[in-house]
N, C-alpha and C positions, 0 to 999 in steps of 0.2 A: 207542416213538413218542422221538425226537430230541430230543436238549436243544441251541436252538439259542443261540449264542455271539454277541451283537454286541460288546463291552465286557466287559474284566475282571469289571466288577461284578454281571456275569449269572452269576459263581462264586458260589453263596452254598449254604449249608450245607444248603437243599433240596433245590439242585440236583446237589451230593453225595449227598447220601441217593438222588436218582433214579441218577446214574451209579453210583457205588459198592456199594452195595448192590443194586440192583433192575437191573442190567446196562443202562442207557439206552445210546445209542450219543450220541455228540454230533456238532454239525457247526461248523464258525465261517461267519456269515455273510459275503454279499458282501460288504455294507461293513467287514466285519473285514478281509476279506484285502484288499482296496483300499490299506485302514490301512496294513500291514505294507506292502504293494508301495511304499509310497510313503517309507516307513522306511526300508526298506530301501535303496531308489535313492537316500536323501540318506547314508545309514554309507556307504555305498562310497564318495562323492565324497568323505565326512568321512577315511577308513582312507587317502587318496590326498595329503592334507596331509602333508608331511614333517617338519612341527614337531610333530605330534601324535603322540603316544605311546597306545595303546589296551593296557592287559595282555591278555595272551593271543591278540593283532591281533596289531598290529605290535611286540610284545614276545616272550620266550619264559614258560612256566609255573614258577610258582613261584620256586626259585630262582635262577631264567632270565629274570626279569623286567627284568636290566637289561640283556638280550643284545638288541640293536635288531634286527627283522626286516625283509628289504626285497624286491618282485620274488618270483620266483619261490619263494623260502625262504618267503616269507610265503602263501605259497598251498598250499605242499606240510605247512607246518605245523597251516593249516585242520585237514587232513583225519586230524591224527594225537591223539590222544586225551589229556590228562594221563594219567601213567606209573601216577598212583591206579588206575584202572582201576575193572577189577572185581576187587581184590583184599579181597576178604571172603569171605566163606562163615558156613553155619550157620542155624539155623531159618528157613524161611520168612516172609513176613508173609502172613496169608491176601489173598484175592486182591481181596476187596472195597478193605483197605488200598493194595493198589498203583495200583488203579483210581483211588482218590483222591487218588493221589499225581500218576500220571497227567493228571487233571482241573484240579488244582491249577496244574502246568506252564505251564497256557495261559496262567494272567493275566499273565504275563511279555509274551508275544509279542502277545496280540490287538492291545493297542495302542500298538502297538510300538516298547514303553520295550527293547526285547532286538534290535530291527533284524534279529532272525532272517532266511533268504528264507522266504517265505509255505509253498514247497511240502514245506521241514519242519515248520512249522507245522500244515499241511493233515492229515500225514502221524503225526505227535503224536494229533490229535484221531482220524484213524481207528483207533490203537490199541483204542480204547473201542467199535470195533463189533464187535473181533475176540473171540474164543471162550477166549482164552488166553494172558495175558500173563507177561515173563519174570521172571521168578524173582529176588524181591530178597529176602537175608537180612536179618534181624531183630538179629542176631550181628557181633562186631567192625567195628561203626558207627563208630569214633574217631577218624576223619578231619575235619581242619578245615572242616566245612563239611559239605556231600550230598552230593560228588562220586562215595565209592565203591558209596553204593545207588543213587546216581541212574544211574550206569556202567550195572549190574545193568539198570536198563527201559532205557535211549536209547542205547546205543553200537551194539546191533544193525539197529537204524534204523539209523543213521550209514552204518552198514555198505552198506547198504542204497541208500541217495540218495544227488547228488551234495552234497557239501555245501562252501560255501564258508567264509571269513572270516568267526568267529565262531559258526558255526551248532555246532561240535560243544560248543563252552561255556557257547554257550545253554541248549545240553541238559542237560547235566550242573549246573549254576552253579545258585546262589539255593536259598532253603529249601522249595520244594514238598515234601516229605518230612514235615518240622513239619508244616505244612497239613493233607496228604493224613491224618496219625498225628494229630491235635487233633480234627479231626472225623469218627474211628472213633470216639475217648472218646468225644467229647459225646456223639455217637450212641448210642450204649450206654450212656452213662452217666444218661440223661434216663429211658429203660427201665427201666435196674436200679434209680434211685431209685421210679417205682412200682410195684415187685414190692418193693421191699424197705418201703414204705407196706403194700401191701395183707399183707405176712407177719405183719407187728408187730400189725398192728390185729386179725389174726388169735391170732394169742398172746397179746396182753394182754384180749382179751376171754376166751380159756378160762382165765386165771388167772383173770377175774373181777375186770379193774382194776376203780377205783371210777372213771368216766366225769368226776368233779371233775380229777381228771389234765391232762383233755384240753378244757378249760373255755376257751369263746369268748373269758372274760372275760382269759385271759390271751393271746389274740393280740395286745390295747393294752398289759397290762403289758409283755409281755418287749420290746416296740418294735423288732420285728423279722421282716419279711418274710415271710422264710423259713422263721421260727418259727412263725410264723400260718398258711403253710400247709399245715405238716407239721399242726399241731392239727386244721385244717379238714378234714385227707384224712381224718385217724383218724375225725374227727367221722361225715363222711361212710358211711364204712367201717361201722363201728360201730352206728350210731345209738345207738338207746333200748336195745342190748344183746339178753340172752337174757330181759327182762320179770320175771326173779326179784329176790329179796332180793342186794342188791352188795358186795363186801365190806366190813365197817364201819371200817378202817383203811386207812393208805394201804398203798401197795406198798411191796416192795423202790425202792430208788435208780434202779437196770435200768429198771425202767418208767417212772418217774417222767422221769428224764433222755432217757427215747428219741422224742422226738418233736423233742428240740431235736438229738440225734446225727441224723435222718433229716432235718431242718433242715439241714444241714450238710454232706451227701450231695446234697441239689439245691440249695445254693447250692456247693456247688466242679462240678456238673454243669451248672451257669449258668455259672460262671469259662470252664471250659472249652470250650462252647459261644462265648462272647465273643471268644475269643482265636483259634476258630474261625471265625469268620464272619469278623474281622478279614484274617486270615491267608490265606482260600482266595483272594482277588482282591488282594494285595499285590504290588508290586513288587518282588520280592529278589534283583536278577538282579545280578551283577557281572563285568563293569562296565557300569552302566546308561547307556540314552545318552538325555540327555534331550531334549524340543522344542527345534526353532531360535527361536532368538530374532533382533535386530539383530547384536548380536555374536558370536553363531554361527551363522550362515547355514543350514547344512548339521546343527546339532546338536553336542551337548557331551557325549564319555562319560567317566566319574567312575568311579572305584573305590568301592565301599563294604563295609561286613559283612551286607550283607540276606543274605546265606545262614547269618547264625546267628541262631536266633531264641530269647529266651531267656523266652520270655514261656510260651511253648506248654511245659517243664518244670515251670517254678512251676507254672502251671495243673493239670496231667496229677497231679504230686504231692500238691494236692492233696485233688485226687477218689481216690488211691490210699490218703492219709491217713483220709481217710472212708469207705472200706468197710473199713480196720483197726478203727476204733471203733465200725463197726455190726454187724461180725461179735465184737468183743467182749461188746457190749450182747446180740446174741444168744446168745454161749453162758453168760451173766448169767443172762438170763432163761429159758435149758431148766433150767440146772443148780436154780433154785430153783423152778420148778413141780413137777420132779420129788423136792423137799424138802416131805411134807405138812406137817412142822410152819411153813413159811413159806406156803405155797399153798395150806392148807387143801384139798388136795383128797385122794383116798388115797393112800396110800402105794405109792411106785414104779408110780401109776397104774395098779391094776390086775394086775399084774405076776403076785402068786402065786396069782391066779386061772386061772392060763394061756395070759397073754396075754405075748407075746416082750417080753425084756426090754428096755429105753430106758437104763436108768442109764449107759451107759458113752460114750451120744452128745457127754454135754457133754465128755468127755475127748477126742476125735475132733475137739470141738470149737478145744477148745483146742491140739490139734495144727495144724490150720488156721490158730488164729490168730498163732500163733506162728511158721509159716511166713510169713505175713502184716507180721510187723511185721519183717522181716528186706527184706523189698520196701519198707517206709514209709523207706526215706534219703531223705536228699533225695539231688536228682539235679543234681548242680553241676556246674560245669565243673573238667577236672582238674585236680589238685592239683599236679601236674610235669610238662614240656612232654610234648606228644601226640607220639606215634611216626612224624610227620611230619617234614619236612624243611624248611632252610632258612625262608620265611616260613609256614610251614603249622605252627604251634606252639600251638592252644587249639582242642582236639576241640570236637564239638559232640554235646552228649548226648543227643539228641531221640529217639533209639530207645530209649533203657534205661530213658528215662521210661515210654514208651508197654509196654514191655514189660511193665516191673513193674505198670503198669494195667493190663494182659490178665489176670498174672494174678490180679492179687489180685482182680478182679472174680470171674475163674472160682471161688477158694477164698472169697469171701462166700455166693455163689450156693450153693457146699455147705455153707454153715453157715446158710444161713436153709433149707435144706432141712432138717437136723439137727431146727430148733428147731418146722420144722413138722408134722416127725412124733410129737414130744411133745404139740404142741398138738390133732391132729387124736384124740390117746388121749385126753386130756383133757376134751376133748368128748363121748368116747365113755361113760368113766366117771362122766361126774355127767349125759348125758344132757341137757344144753343146745344149745339148739339154734342153728347158724350164722348170725348176721346174714347178712339176704338178698342185700346189696351184696355180700360174701364167700362166698358159697355158691359161686362159680364156680372160686373157689382151693381151696375143699374140694375139691369133686369131682376137680380136679387133682391134687390130696395123693391122695385115696385111689383114682384110677387107679392109680396107683405103688406106691402103699403101702398096699393092702388090708389094715386092722389084725382081720382075722377072728381065731378061738378057735385057728388052727393057729399052730403056732409056725415061727418065721421069723427065719432071720440077717439081721437089720435091716439091718444097710450098702449092699450092694447094693439095693434100693429105692428107699432115701433117695439113690444115685445119679442111679439112674434120673431121679427129680423134679428134681436138679439138672440134669440133663442137659436133660429138657426144657424149665426154663425159663430155661438157657440158648440152647434151639434157640430159644425167643419173642426173647426179648433180641434177636439179630440177625435174625429173618428178615425179609426186603424187604418 
């Protein structure tokens, strides 16, 4: 079913999920096309004013911004892309991300702020009805703004259509890539936070953690809505536990602070969601055309910095850091569970009885965690001048922020799967029942890691479990 866009406010996170992850097409309403048509007509009158200077339309690009274009020279310039064009390469972003960027691209068009030719806007929307979009590299995106990435998506379209003044610039300027990348991280982050809660609850009960560590009294005492959410979610998943005797004294620190680290993941995911929601429907064009008023009957074109979205890296970095912290908790919980002097569980959880040895799993989790720490460095504006030229002196780091988050999410899933394997063994050797609300998770673990009496190399089954969870997180 096609998503109908009447105004830019219709480009919501829910619409992005439908279009980017589920593959729904997009149609522009008749009202939106009429509005774009009127805006385009006013714009063509505006650029005929000899006293008006509009970057990239009546002037050149970049270092040629001081050069005035008139007549046929202006029309020829309109058909030529900036020299940045498609000069980037490297690992491609997933198709779902490219689709999110195309959807976000329409925000500048629908209400007439870019004054793009309506047939070009319709062609952009129609891209979302095709089977395959042009490949967009995730690497080498060090340009001032998003021209290098957007050129990969939209210059083939521009070459296939009759483009006029500002059309190409409207296709490749602004910050729709930041919007699409933020939306992708937000959608995955919300689902990943739920998986984290389930695995942590599964492990906490396997350790026989005192239920007082998740007491409802803490909801108010900690005075944080995200902490309260995590505590409530853990209580809901564990319930009354196995019904037997609980550990008579407090669990190690990693178990007691685990709810607050889960809360950090959720808080960060919601921050990315907030940035995604505001960015998806934002007008970020440069130059942007303001509506007409008494002083400017054809509107007013102004240059902006909308093509830089600094809020996206800030929020996505917070999500990456929260993943790293939770992976650390998973590694510590794994090690403590295997140490019978601390967990009160059988030494090495029954490995001496012929079951597969699990003692090296925390070592693997340490490796994943250290790689994640490298990814958790802050994504800042470049410390030296960008590799561009002229006016293009500050690069946009949004692709770098998303790439680090994407990799950290994968490594967190690997860490959670390792913890799950150890926790599943703890249930087996103690005979404790799995709480009802995490039985489904237990079955998923068992389907990938059949913990029988036959020796097996434990790494590949854990990898299968992590891959299964990843497919669930990104399923449409």
